[in-house]
Each structure stands twice: as C-alpha cells, then as structure tokens.
C-alpha positions as CSV (number, residue, x, y, z in Angstrom):
1,X,-79.4,26.3,-6.3
2,X,-76.2,26.7,-8.4
3,X,-74.6,30.1,-7.8
4,X,-71.8,32.0,-9.5
5,X,-68.3,30.9,-8.5
6,X,-66.8,32.8,-5.6
7,X,-64.8,35.8,-6.9
8,X,-67.0,36.2,-10.0
9,X,-69.8,38.6,-10.6
10,X,-72.8,38.8,-12.9
11,X,-73.1,42.2,-14.5
12,X,-76.9,42.9,-14.5
13,X,-78.8,45.1,-16.9
14,X,-79.0,48.1,-14.6
15,X,-75.2,47.9,-14.0
16,X,-74.4,47.6,-17.7
17,X,-75.4,51.2,-18.2
18,X,-72.4,52.3,-16.1
19,X,-70.1,49.8,-17.7
20,X,-71.1,51.0,-21.2
21,X,-70.6,54.6,-20.2
22,X,-67.1,53.9,-19.0
23,X,-66.2,51.8,-22.1
24,X,-67.6,54.5,-24.4
25,X,-65.3,57.1,-22.7
26,X,-62.4,54.6,-23.2
27,X,-63.1,54.0,-26.9
28,X,-63.5,57.7,-27.7
29,X,-60.2,58.5,-26.0
30,X,-58.4,55.7,-27.8
31,X,-59.7,57.1,-31.1
32,X,-58.4,60.6,-30.3
33,X,-54.9,59.2,-29.7
34,X,-55.2,56.8,-32.7
35,X,-55.0,53.5,-30.8
36,X,-56.4,50.4,-32.6
37,X,-58.3,47.7,-30.7
38,X,-56.8,44.2,-30.4
39,X,-58.5,41.0,-29.0
40,X,-56.7,37.9,-28.0
41,X,-57.9,34.4,-26.8
42,X,-59.1,34.0,-23.2
43,X,-56.4,31.3,-22.7
44,X,-52.8,30.9,-23.8
45,X,-49.9,28.5,-23.3
46,X,-48.8,28.7,-19.7
47,X,-45.2,29.2,-20.8
48,X,-46.2,32.6,-22.3
49,X,-46.9,34.0,-18.8
50,X,-44.2,32.2,-16.9
51,X,-41.6,33.5,-19.3
52,X,-43.1,36.8,-19.9
53,X,-44.3,37.9,-16.4
54,X,-41.6,36.0,-14.4
55,X,-41.6,32.7,-12.5
56,X,-41.1,34.4,-9.1
57,X,-44.0,36.9,-9.4
58,X,-47.1,36.4,-7.3
59,X,-49.2,36.1,-10.4
60,X,-47.2,33.1,-11.8
61,X,-46.3,31.4,-8.6
62,X,-49.7,31.7,-6.8
63,X,-52.5,33.2,-8.8
64,X,-52.8,31.7,-12.3
65,X,-55.7,29.4,-13.4
66,X,-53.6,26.8,-15.2
67,X,-54.6,23.3,-16.4
68,X,-53.7,20.6,-18.8
69,X,-56.2,20.2,-21.7
70,X,-57.1,16.9,-23.4
71,X,-54.3,17.4,-25.9
72,X,-51.8,17.5,-23.0
73,X,-51.2,21.2,-23.5
74,X,-50.5,23.3,-20.4
75,X,-52.8,26.3,-20.7
76,X,-53.7,29.3,-18.6
77,X,-56.6,31.7,-18.4
78,X,-54.9,35.0,-19.1
79,X,-54.1,36.9,-15.9
80,X,-52.9,40.0,-17.7
81,X,-52.9,41.2,-21.3
82,X,-49.4,42.5,-22.1
83,X,-47.8,39.1,-22.7
84,X,-50.8,38.1,-24.9
85,X,-50.6,41.2,-27.0
86,X,-46.8,40.8,-27.4
87,X,-47.3,37.2,-28.5
88,X,-49.8,38.4,-31.1
89,X,-47.4,41.2,-32.2
90,X,-44.7,38.6,-32.8
91,X,-46.9,35.9,-34.3
92,X,-48.5,38.1,-36.9
93,X,-45.3,40.2,-37.7
94,X,-47.1,43.4,-36.8
95,X,-43.7,45.2,-36.5
96,X,-43.2,44.7,-40.3
97,X,-46.5,46.1,-41.1
98,X,-46.0,49.3,-39.1
99,X,-43.0,50.7,-37.3
100,X,-45.2,51.7,-34.4
101,X,-48.2,49.7,-33.2
102,X,-50.5,51.6,-30.9
103,X,-52.9,49.0,-29.6
104,X,-55.7,49.0,-27.0
105,X,-57.8,46.3,-25.4
106,X,-60.9,45.7,-23.2
107,X,-60.9,42.2,-21.8
108,X,-61.7,39.9,-18.9
109,X,-58.7,38.5,-16.8
110,X,-58.4,35.7,-14.3
111,X,-56.4,35.4,-11.1
112,X,-57.0,33.0,-8.2
113,X,-56.9,35.6,-5.5
114,X,-58.8,36.1,-2.2
115,X,-61.9,37.9,-3.3
116,X,-62.6,41.3,-1.7
117,X,-63.9,44.7,-2.8
118,X,-62.0,45.6,-6.0
119,X,-60.2,42.3,-6.2
120,X,-62.0,39.5,-8.1
121,X,-61.1,36.2,-9.7
122,X,-62.6,37.2,-12.9
123,X,-62.1,40.9,-13.5
124,X,-62.0,43.2,-16.5
125,X,-59.3,45.6,-17.7
126,X,-58.8,48.1,-20.5
127,X,-55.3,49.1,-21.5
128,X,-52.7,50.2,-24.0
129,X,-49.7,48.5,-25.5
130,X,-47.6,50.9,-27.7
131,X,-45.0,48.8,-29.4
132,X,-42.1,50.1,-31.5
133,X,-40.6,53.3,-30.0
134,X,-38.2,54.2,-27.1
135,X,-39.2,57.9,-27.3
136,X,-40.2,59.3,-23.9
137,X,-43.1,61.1,-25.6
138,X,-44.8,57.7,-25.8
139,X,-44.3,57.0,-22.0
140,X,-45.9,60.4,-21.3
141,X,-48.7,59.8,-23.8
142,X,-49.6,56.5,-22.2
143,X,-49.8,58.1,-18.8
144,X,-51.8,61.0,-20.3
145,X,-54.4,58.6,-21.9
146,X,-54.9,56.8,-18.6
147,X,-55.2,60.0,-16.6
148,X,-57.6,61.7,-19.0
149,X,-59.9,58.7,-19.1
150,X,-60.2,58.7,-15.3
151,X,-60.7,62.4,-15.3
152,X,-63.3,62.2,-18.1
153,X,-65.5,59.8,-16.1
154,X,-65.5,62.4,-13.3
155,X,-62.9,61.1,-10.9
156,X,-61.1,63.9,-9.0
157,X,-59.3,62.0,-6.2
158,X,-56.4,60.8,-8.2
159,X,-52.7,60.4,-7.5
160,X,-50.2,59.8,-10.3
161,X,-47.0,58.2,-9.0
162,X,-44.0,57.5,-11.3
163,X,-40.5,55.9,-11.1
164,X,-37.8,54.6,-13.3
165,X,-36.3,51.1,-13.0
166,X,-33.6,51.9,-15.6
167,X,-32.0,49.1,-17.6
168,X,-31.3,45.5,-16.3
169,X,-27.6,46.3,-15.4
170,X,-28.6,49.2,-13.3
171,X,-31.5,47.3,-11.7
172,X,-29.1,44.4,-10.8
173,X,-26.7,46.8,-9.0
174,X,-29.6,48.3,-7.1
175,X,-31.0,44.9,-6.2
176,X,-27.6,43.8,-4.8
177,X,-27.4,47.0,-2.7
178,X,-31.0,46.6,-1.5
179,X,-30.3,42.9,-0.5
180,X,-27.2,44.0,1.4
181,X,-29.3,46.6,3.2
182,X,-32.0,44.1,4.1
183,X,-29.8,41.1,5.1
184,X,-29.0,42.6,8.6
185,X,-32.7,43.3,9.1
186,X,-34.1,40.1,7.7
187,X,-35.6,38.9,10.9
188,X,-37.7,42.0,11.2
189,X,-39.3,41.4,7.8
190,X,-42.7,39.9,7.2
191,X,-42.9,36.2,6.1
192,X,-43.7,37.2,2.5
193,X,-40.8,39.6,2.3
194,X,-38.4,37.1,3.8
195,X,-39.3,34.7,1.0
196,X,-38.9,37.4,-1.6
197,X,-35.4,38.2,-0.4
198,X,-34.0,35.3,-2.3
199,X,-36.5,35.1,-5.2
200,X,-37.3,38.7,-6.1
201,X,-35.8,41.3,-3.8
202,X,-37.4,44.3,-5.6
203,X,-40.9,43.0,-4.7
204,X,-40.1,43.7,-1.1
205,X,-40.4,47.4,-1.9
206,X,-44.1,46.7,-2.9
207,X,-44.9,45.2,0.5
208,X,-48.1,46.5,2.2
209,X,-46.8,45.4,5.7
210,X,-46.3,48.5,7.9
211,X,-43.2,47.1,9.6
212,X,-41.7,46.4,6.2
213,X,-42.5,49.9,5.0
214,X,-40.9,51.4,8.1
215,X,-37.8,49.3,7.7
216,X,-37.5,50.3,4.1
217,X,-37.5,54.1,4.8
218,X,-33.7,54.2,4.9
219,X,-33.2,51.7,2.0
220,X,-31.2,52.7,-1.0
221,X,-33.0,54.4,-3.9
222,X,-33.1,53.0,-7.4
223,X,-32.7,56.6,-8.7
224,X,-29.1,56.7,-7.3
225,X,-28.2,53.7,-9.5
226,X,-29.4,55.1,-12.9
227,X,-26.9,55.9,-15.6
228,X,-27.0,59.1,-17.7
229,X,-29.2,57.7,-20.4
230,X,-31.8,56.3,-18.0
231,X,-31.8,59.6,-16.0
232,X,-32.2,61.6,-19.2
233,X,-35.2,59.4,-20.3
234,X,-36.8,59.8,-16.9
235,X,-36.3,63.6,-16.8
236,X,-37.8,63.9,-20.3
237,X,-40.9,61.9,-19.2
238,X,-41.3,64.2,-16.2
239,X,-40.9,67.3,-18.3
240,X,-43.5,66.1,-20.8
241,X,-46.0,65.3,-18.0
242,X,-45.6,68.8,-16.6
243,X,-46.2,70.3,-20.1
244,X,-49.4,68.3,-20.3
245,X,-50.4,69.6,-16.8
246,X,-50.6,66.1,-15.3
247,X,-49.7,66.3,-11.6
248,X,-47.4,63.5,-10.4
249,X,-45.1,62.5,-7.6
250,X,-41.9,60.5,-7.9
251,X,-41.8,57.3,-5.7
252,X,-38.5,55.4,-5.9
253,X,-40.1,52.4,-4.3
254,X,-42.6,51.9,-7.1
255,X,-41.6,48.7,-8.8
256,X,-45.0,47.2,-9.9
257,X,-45.6,43.5,-9.7
258,X,-44.2,42.2,-13.0
259,X,-40.6,41.4,-13.9
260,X,-40.7,42.8,-17.5
261,X,-40.6,46.6,-16.7
262,X,-37.6,48.8,-17.7
263,X,-37.3,52.6,-17.3
264,X,-40.7,54.2,-16.6
265,X,-43.2,52.7,-14.2
266,X,-46.3,54.4,-13.0
267,X,-49.5,54.0,-11.0
268,X,-52.7,56.0,-10.6
269,X,-54.4,55.5,-7.3
270,X,-57.6,56.6,-5.5
271,X,-58.4,56.7,-1.8
272,X,-62.0,55.9,-2.6
273,X,-61.7,52.1,-3.1
274,X,-60.2,51.0,0.2
275,X,-57.1,48.9,0.3
276,X,-57.2,48.2,-3.4
277,X,-56.3,51.8,-4.3
278,X,-54.6,51.2,-7.6
279,X,-56.9,52.0,-10.5
280,X,-54.3,51.8,-13.2
281,X,-50.6,50.9,-13.6
282,X,-48.0,50.3,-16.2
283,X,-44.7,51.2,-17.6
284,X,-42.1,50.5,-20.2
285,X,-41.0,47.0,-21.2
286,X,-38.2,47.3,-23.8
287,X,-37.0,43.7,-23.4
288,X,-40.2,41.6,-23.4
289,X,-40.7,41.3,-27.2
290,X,-37.1,39.9,-27.5
291,X,-37.6,37.7,-24.4
292,X,-40.6,36.1,-26.1
293,X,-38.5,35.4,-29.2
294,X,-39.4,38.4,-31.2
295,X,-37.2,41.1,-32.7
296,X,-35.7,43.6,-30.2
297,X,-38.5,46.1,-29.9
298,X,-39.2,48.8,-27.2
299,X,-42.7,49.1,-25.8
300,X,-44.8,50.8,-23.1
301,X,-48.3,50.3,-21.8
302,X,-50.8,50.3,-19.0
303,X,-53.7,48.3,-17.6
304,X,-56.7,49.7,-15.7
305,X,-59.3,47.8,-13.7
306,X,-62.8,48.4,-14.8
307,X,-64.5,47.2,-11.5
308,X,-62.2,49.3,-9.4
309,X,-62.8,52.4,-11.5
310,X,-66.6,51.9,-11.2
311,X,-66.2,51.5,-7.4
312,X,-64.3,54.8,-7.3
313,X,-66.9,56.4,-9.4
314,X,-69.7,55.2,-7.1
315,X,-67.8,56.4,-4.0
316,X,-67.1,59.8,-5.5
317,X,-70.6,60.0,-7.2
318,X,-68.5,60.8,-10.2
319,X,-71.1,60.3,-12.9
320,X,-74.8,59.5,-13.2
321,X,-75.4,57.9,-16.6
322,X,-78.5,59.3,-18.3
323,X,-81.6,57.2,-17.8
324,X,-82.2,54.8,-20.6
325,X,-85.3,55.6,-22.6
326,X,-87.2,54.3,-25.6
327,X,-88.7,56.3,-28.4
328,X,-92.1,54.5,-28.7
329,X,-94.2,52.2,-26.6
330,X,-97.0,50.6,-28.6
331,X,-100.2,50.1,-26.6
332,X,-102.6,47.6,-28.0
333,X,-106.3,48.3,-27.3
334,X,-107.5,45.1,-28.7
335,X,-105.7,41.8,-28.2
336,X,-106.8,40.7,-31.7
337,X,-104.4,43.3,-33.1
338,X,-101.1,41.5,-32.3
339,X,-100.2,41.1,-35.9
340,X,-100.8,44.7,-36.7
341,X,-98.9,45.8,-33.6
342,X,-95.9,43.6,-34.6
343,X,-96.0,45.2,-38.1
344,X,-96.0,48.7,-36.6
345,X,-93.1,47.9,-34.3
346,X,-91.1,46.6,-37.3
347,X,-92.0,49.7,-39.3
348,X,-90.7,52.1,-36.5
349,X,-87.6,50.0,-35.8
350,X,-86.9,50.0,-39.5
351,X,-86.6,53.8,-39.2
352,X,-84.1,53.5,-36.3
353,X,-86.6,54.1,-33.5
354,X,-86.3,52.2,-30.2
355,X,-89.6,50.4,-29.7
356,X,-91.2,48.3,-27.0
357,X,-94.6,46.7,-26.8
358,X,-96.8,44.5,-24.6
359,X,-96.2,40.8,-25.0
360,X,-99.0,39.7,-22.7
361,X,-102.7,40.7,-22.5
362,X,-102.5,43.5,-19.9
363,X,-105.0,46.3,-19.6
364,X,-104.4,49.7,-21.1
365,X,-103.6,51.1,-17.7
366,X,-101.0,48.5,-17.0
367,X,-99.5,49.1,-20.4
368,X,-99.2,52.8,-19.6
369,X,-97.3,52.0,-16.4
370,X,-94.9,49.9,-18.6
371,X,-94.5,52.8,-20.9
372,X,-93.5,55.0,-18.0
373,X,-91.1,52.4,-16.6
374,X,-89.3,52.3,-19.9
375,X,-89.2,56.2,-20.0
376,X,-91.0,56.1,-23.4
377,X,-91.0,59.5,-25.2
378,X,-94.2,58.6,-27.1
379,X,-97.0,56.2,-26.8
380,X,-98.8,55.0,-29.9
381,X,-102.3,53.5,-29.4
382,X,-103.3,50.7,-31.8
383,X,-107.0,49.9,-31.8
384,X,-110.3,51.6,-31.2
385,X,-112.6,53.5,-33.5
386,X,-109.8,55.7,-34.9
387,X,-107.7,52.7,-35.8
388,X,-110.7,51.2,-37.7
389,X,-110.8,54.4,-39.7
390,X,-107.1,54.1,-40.6
391,X,-105.8,56.4,-37.9
392,X,-103.5,56.1,-34.9
393,X,-103.3,58.2,-31.7
394,X,-99.8,59.4,-30.7
395,X,-99.2,60.8,-27.2
396,X,-96.2,62.8,-26.2
397,X,-95.4,61.5,-22.7
398,X,-93.6,64.7,-21.7
399,X,-96.2,67.3,-22.7
400,X,-99.3,65.1,-22.7
401,X,-100.2,66.3,-26.1
402,X,-102.1,63.8,-28.4
403,X,-102.1,63.8,-32.2
404,X,-104.3,61.8,-34.5
405,X,-102.7,60.9,-37.8
406,X,-103.4,58.6,-40.8
407,X,-101.5,55.3,-40.6
408,X,-100.6,55.9,-44.2
409,X,-99.0,59.3,-43.5
410,X,-95.7,57.8,-42.3
411,X,-93.7,60.9,-43.0
412,X,-95.8,63.0,-40.6
413,X,-95.7,60.3,-38.0
414,X,-91.9,60.1,-38.1
415,X,-91.6,63.9,-37.9
416,X,-93.5,63.8,-34.6
417,X,-91.7,60.9,-32.9
418,X,-88.1,61.5,-34.2
C-alpha cells in the first residue's frame, strides 16, 4: 500500500472543522486591520531563497526541497513566504500602486526536516507582510495582529518575546564582539555552534543546546550596540505594545533563523507544544526588497504555524468548534421516488439550505440514523399516502413535532425549515 510521504499529513474531514475555524478567525482579523490576501506559486527560483534568506541559514544550507526541472531551471518548493511576497511586490510594482501594502497569506511550506510533533516537511502558515513604512506603529500592529489571533482562538499560555537587531553596521559590531567572546570558549560549544562561529555567529544565540545556553549567559548584548535611532525605534515599539496591553519580555538573544531581519524581531511561544514551542515569529526587514533588486523599501511581518497552533489549542482545550449540522435530511419511503427526491433536494438547495439524502436503498430506520449522524435539523419524508395526495411530512428533530404541508406551498415549507 502506498502511504503519505514521511513528514506530510492528510487533513481529514473531521480535522478540517478545526482548520476552518482557525482560518476564519485569521481572515476576520486581517479584514479588521485592512490586510489584503496574496497568493504566490508553490515553487520559486532557488536563487530567490538563497539570496533572500541567506546562504548560511539552516533553511538554505540543509532544509530546502530543491531540484532542476526539465528546462534546467533550479527551483525550490517554498520554505517560507516572505521572499516570495517580496518578489511579487517587486515584479508587479505594487509599491507604485500604493505607498503601503498590507498583505496577508495562508499557504503550505516545505522543509526537509526531521519530522516530529509540530515540525513537518509540508506544513502550513499564515502571516503578514506590511511593506512600505518604517513607522514603529507598524511593528507593534504586526505583533498585535498575531497576538490577538492566538488569543481569539482561546490560547492563554502565550509568551511574547521581543528584541532589536538594529541596523547592519550595529549588528556587525555586535557580531565581532560576540565572536571574540566565544573564541576562548570555542571548545565547549556544541558541534553545530562551532560550525556557525565562522558562518553565522548570531545563530549561536539561537542554540537549544544547554551547554551553549549556559556559556552564553555572560555574552555581550546586542542592545548595548544599538545607536540612538535604533534604540528610539525599539523604545517606541515597546511603548506601543504597552498601550495595546500586550504583555512582553525583552530577550537580547532573540535573533530568529533568517538573515534578513533588522530592528524589531519577535516570537510568540507556548509551553503546550513540547520542544517546538514557537507558534509565531517575525520582525522588520528593511533591506530585503532592495537586496532582491527592488527599490529601497522598509517592511515588517510575521509567520505563524497552523499545525502548531492547533496542537496548542488541543493541549489547552482552547476551543470546541460547533458540531456541523445540515438543515434537511430527505428520507425516501419508496425507492421508486429517486427522481422526485432529487428534485426536492435541488429545490431546497436552491433556497440556500444544506441538504443530504440517501444514495442507497436503506430502510427508513437506517435513514433516520443517518439523519441523526448528520445532526439534521429537520427530516422531510418523501413517499407514502400523504405524498400521493400532494403532501410532505416535515419532522423537527429537536422537538419531535411533525407538520403536514402541501408540496406546492413552498413558502410555508421554507418558513418552517429556515
């Protein structure tokens, strides 16, 4: 038997209810904040990610699904969305159409990682890319949107962590100081961190190795290397978050896993999803548009993992989506009445009623069981002596009340079942 590829999941009908609930919350929140949806292709030129995310990042160096197609193009299944949205922003000159583009997305992503709870090879994210303003209000708004979505689906166990990476010149000075600090302690680092010392020293701050974390407790802080403008931007973001009553902590070691961040970075975590605690993360990327050959344009955004959020919701018992129900189940008393049953189903559906019917030749008792399984609000009986006299029997499944009406009296029928 052929099974799904390791690290991928089928989303079955009973699970879709929870997915749709979360996505509905996301879409409503995006509308409130006036974000417009954007969709980009599943695969892009590999160069987009290697240039946009950074050659030395784990994503580019170890995790991308890349291949050469029949036209000899190097292509990659997208591992994240920011680079794709920025590419679309540049390609379609969205900056000329509007000074500020507030965009959101819901999309599958692909990374060749070791599958575990909350970490899949095909996973799904929703997120924001707000392109066109350096105002710290936008940083705070992006964090606010993410936080409110997670709160709106019922999650309580949330920690918002923020930091500032400043501008490249400040980050370069900090990187040099961090490297000097670590050099004398290099032998005590994990193998991964030793490799990163020469390729991307900031990523050592993101190490999950306990020995690395203990060693880094006395490391220099990025906040001590920020200039006045960067500090002012960060202070404004913090003040705005406080005014929106969003609790947060400052963590100078928060660098995120991508090279394009400048100024604000943030993460929202939960203790309810095991080791994969990050539900959402993002920050400002003022240089990425220009780096990908677009005009100099500031931007800020976030990405949130749908599977991880649903895991956290399940762990916290955050929400119980309402049971799906149908309006009408048509019970056929005579199997010769298939055509009439089909016509009645079409009539009700044409009036925006959700209808189900029996597609086999089951008994009335079995059809009633099906009606209960579908949580039908009403059952309509088609057949019998009443039907021969031009009438149908309608049963309210909650009260048990039954009503006999003329088939021709559509208005009265609809009054009862709507």
